[in-house]
Each structure stands twice: as structure tokens, then as C-alpha cells.
C-alpha positions in Angstrom: 110.3 156.9 127.3 107.6 159.1 125.0 109.7 162.4 124.5 110.1 162.8 120.9 108.5 160.1 120.0 104.9 160.2 118.3 101.6 158.4 119.5 98.7 156.6 118.4 95.7 156.2 120.3 92.3 154.9 118.4 89.0 155.5 120.0 90.9 158.3 120.7 87.7 160.8 122.2 86.1 158.5 124.2 86.9 158.4 128.1 90.1 156.8 128.1 91.4 158.1 125.2 90.7 161.8 126.1 92.8 160.6 130.1 95.7 159.0 128.3 95.9 162.4 125.8 95.8 164.5 128.7 97.9 162.1 130.9 100.5 162.0 128.0 100.7 166.3 127.7 101.8 166.3 131.4 104.5 163.7 132.0 105.8 164.0 128.9 105.7 167.3 127.4 108.9 166.3 124.4 106.2 164.4 122.8 106.4 164.4 118.9 103.0 164.0 117.9 100.2 162.3 118.8 97.7 161.1 116.4 94.1 160.1 117.7 91.7 157.9 115.4 87.8 158.5 116.1 84.0 158.3 114.4 82.1 161.0 116.4 83.4 164.3 114.9 81.5 166.1 117.1 83.8 164.7 120.2 86.6 165.5 117.8 86.2 169.2 117.3 85.7 169.3 121.4 88.4 167.7 122.4 90.6 169.9 119.6 89.2 172.6 121.5 90.0 171.7 125.1 93.7 170.3 124.0 94.2 173.3 121.7 93.4 176.1 124.3 95.2 174.7 127.0 98.3 173.6 125.0 99.0 175.4 121.9 101.9 174.2 120.9 101.6 170.7 120.2 100.1 169.3 116.8 97.4 167.4 117.5 95.8 165.3 114.1 92.3 163.5 114.1 91.1 161.0 111.4 88.2 159.4 111.1 87.7 155.9 110.4 
């Protein structure tokens, strides 16, 4: 369903956003791009470190609201 598509997650560094991002990576290995909007720069950094270490072939974009 989400393979080859872009996904936008608002509030993406919260508990729901983190779980949803993880679920997307696990269930849809061919997702084109994930865009995550968040205001918390520290959580953005921590989340990028968590996902980029494990899943290096994906691009995850973080934007401040």
C-alpha cells in the first residue's frame, strides 16, 4: 500500500510517530520517502541516529514546524 510512495508524519518524533515510522520501515520496504515534521530538535537528532544506523538505504527528512 505504501510501497513507492512518500509519507508525511506530523509530530513524528512523539511516541506514535516513532512507532509508526518503525512500522512503515518494517512493513513497506520499498517506501520512497518519509518526511517527518517535528519541533523538538533533540528528538529529531535521536530519531535520525536510531533509524539511520539500522536502515541506511532510506532517506528520512526532518523539518521544524
